[in-house]
N, C-alpha and C positions, 0 to 999 in steps of 0.2 A: 726367502729362502727359493734360490733355484733348482727346482728338481727336473731329470732327465724326461725329457719327451720322446715321442714317439720318433720325430724327425729330427730330434738331436743329433749332432755329430757327437760322438764319444771315445776316448783313448782307451784302447784297453793295453793294459801296459804289465809286461812281465819284468824286463832290463832292456838295457841302451839299444839293444839290436831285435828284441822280438816285442813288436807293439805293433797294435793293428789300428785304424780309424775306420768307423762305421757306424750306421745309422740302425738303428730297432726296425724303423718299417722298412729298409734294404736289406739287412742281413739278420733276421730274428735268431737265426743260430750259424754261429761264425767258428768253424772246424778249423783247428789247428793240431800240431803236431803236440798238443798237450794235452789234448780233448777238447772235447763240446762245450761252447759257452754259450748258455741261451740267453743272448741279446736280449730277447724281446720281455722277460723277465725284470731288467734294469730301467722300465719305464715306471715313473713314481718315487726313485729311489734318488738319494742322495749323490753328486761328484763326490768323489772319493771313497767308495766302498770297495771291499773285497769281495769280489763274486769267485767262487769254485765253477772247475770244466767238470765234466764229465769223468776225469781221471783224476781229480781232487787236487787237480792243480790250481793254486789261488791266484789272480790277476787282478790288480789294481785298475778301478776304474776312474781314470780324471779326463776333467775337462781341458779340449785342446786347444794350447793355445797357437799364436799366428804361426809359430816355427812347426808346428807340430803339421799345421793344415797346410801350409807350402810347400813342407818336405813331402807330404802325400799328394802333391798335384799330379794330375793327368799332361802330358809334358812330352814334346813335340821338339823342345833343343834342352841344354843343361839349364839348371836353375842355379842363381847364383846363391852359395852357401851362405849359413845364417852367418859364421864368421866373418865372413867378407860384409854382407848386409848390415850388420851392428855397428862395427865402422862407419859405414857408408851414411847410415842414419842420423850419426851424432855429428858428422863433419859436415853435412847439409844442414845440419839443424833443422829439419822439419818439425813442425809441428802443427797442430789444430788451426784451422786457415790457411794452411801453406797453399800456393798454387807450385805444381811443381810439374815440369816436361820429360817426359822420357822416351826416348828412342832405341828401339829396339824390345818390340812387347816381350818375345818371345812366349815362354809358357805362363807369364804372368806372375812369376812370384817376386819379384822387386814391386812388381806394378802393385800387388797385394799389401806387400809392406807396408808402401806410400800412402794408399789410400787409407789402412788404418791409424796411420800415425796422424793424413791433415782432417779427421772428422773431430769433431763436427766442422762445417763451414770450408772447407778447403777443397782441393778438385786435382786428380792426376789426369794430365793431359798423356796418352802415351802413343808413340807411333812403330808403325811397322807396313813393309810393303809387301809384307807376305801374309793376305789374307786367310788362310790355313793355321797359321800362327795363330792370329787375332781370335779366329771361331775357339781354339781350345782356351785360352789363355777366357775370351770372356765366360765359359762355361766353369771355368775355375773363381772367376773372382763373382759370379753370380751364387756360385755353391759357400763363399763365406758371406755372402749378403752386403757386399761393398760396391755394388754396383752404380749406386746412385754417386759413389765420389769416384768415380773414374771416365773418361771420355776416349774411345777408341778412334783412333785416327788411321784409317788404311793412306799411305801417304808417304813418299820419298820425303823423311825430314832434310834431305841436302838441299832441299829446294824452298827452305824456311817453314816456319812453322803460321798457321791461321791463327795463333795467338800471341800474347806479349805479355811481359811484365811478370815473368814467372820468379819465385823465389828461389827455385834451386831446379837442377838439368841432371839428367842422368843419361848415360851414352854408354850403349851394351851392343854395338855392330862391329861388325868385321871391319872396317875401315872408319875409323872414328875421329879422325882428322876432316873426313869431308865434310862432317857434320857440326864441325867447330863454329865456323861461320853464323851458321845457322842460332846456335846453343849464345853466342856473343850478341847476335843481336834482340834474340827473345829474352834474355836475361834480365835483370835490373841490374844496377851498377852496384859491385860489391857482392852480388850474388855467387854462392859455389855451386861448382859443378863436380859429378863423379864421374868416371870412366870406367871401365873393365875390360882388360884386354887379357887374353892368353899368353901372349908372348912379348919379350922384349923388343923386338922389333917394331913392333905396333905401338908398344909404352913409348918408343924413341921417336919415332915419326908421330904420335899423338903431342906429345910435349914441344917437339919442336913448332907444331902448327898453332898451340895455346898461345907460343912464345910470340907465334908473328901476330896473334890475335889481340893480344896485349892482356892476354890473362897475367896474373899475379898468385904469389904463394901457392907455387906450384911443387908437388910433393906424387913420389912413387910409391908406393908400399907394397910389401905381401905380406899376408897373417898365415902362422902357420900353426894350427892347433893341434894340440896332441893331449890324452885323457891318461890318466892315472887311474891304476888298479889298486884302489884305496883298500885296504884290509889289515887290519890291526899285524903288526910285525910282519907283514908281507908287501906293504905297499910298493911298487914298480911301475914304470911307464907299460902303457900297453903298446901288444903287440903289431895292432893296426893303427894306422895313422893316414887321415886325410892331408897329404901335402899342399903341395900346389894347386891351387884351384886358380887362381888369377893374379894378374896384379892390379891395383886399386891406383888411380892418378887422380889427384884433387888441384883443384883452383879456382879463384876469386876474379870475376869479371871487374874492369875500372872504365870509368865513364869516359866513352870516347869524344 
């Protein structure tokens, strides 16, 4: 049985829009519009318990998932949404022991998911030319306890990677077509690559370059996620929807 410790992260959950990620040692008292929750009193209890605030509102105390943790990351850049990350993980086939290269560390949300999936035995090499971004990402990765599965590289990936023989690659930069040759050289033959672009113009240039470099099985998709307000006799779509977040382009390398 795993009990809540003083340094455990807990997700204090009221509903989809009202949730807080805290640790007892950092936030012994959580002040909310629903009242004050005594977080320190959770130490020694099981995840899944229900705790009451000073105003009598009941909150569920849950063990955070990788989604909960990454969506609460400190960030200097926009993170990739879980709806996109999920398909990327499946299409890339990342698993324990995989070697993954990423260019465009950003705030480290994608890095974190990949590091979580490659354990044990795998490694993620993440490149970014902005040391300020990587400093934030390093702290986020440390927060998750995944530092031993990530190697941070402050370098221009357009000039190539220091390593090779990667099982999968991820592109999340403003000019991804410039990094495609590096990806082709660094990935194993038949290895998959995923790229994230916010605009159709970027996706067009990226696909053209991937074809020039001999990538196959190229496809570009967009994922739209709509929640339903499920209530007996009153179910309807939510009034709020996260629509466009990114275009995802996938491809596989061939042997030169």
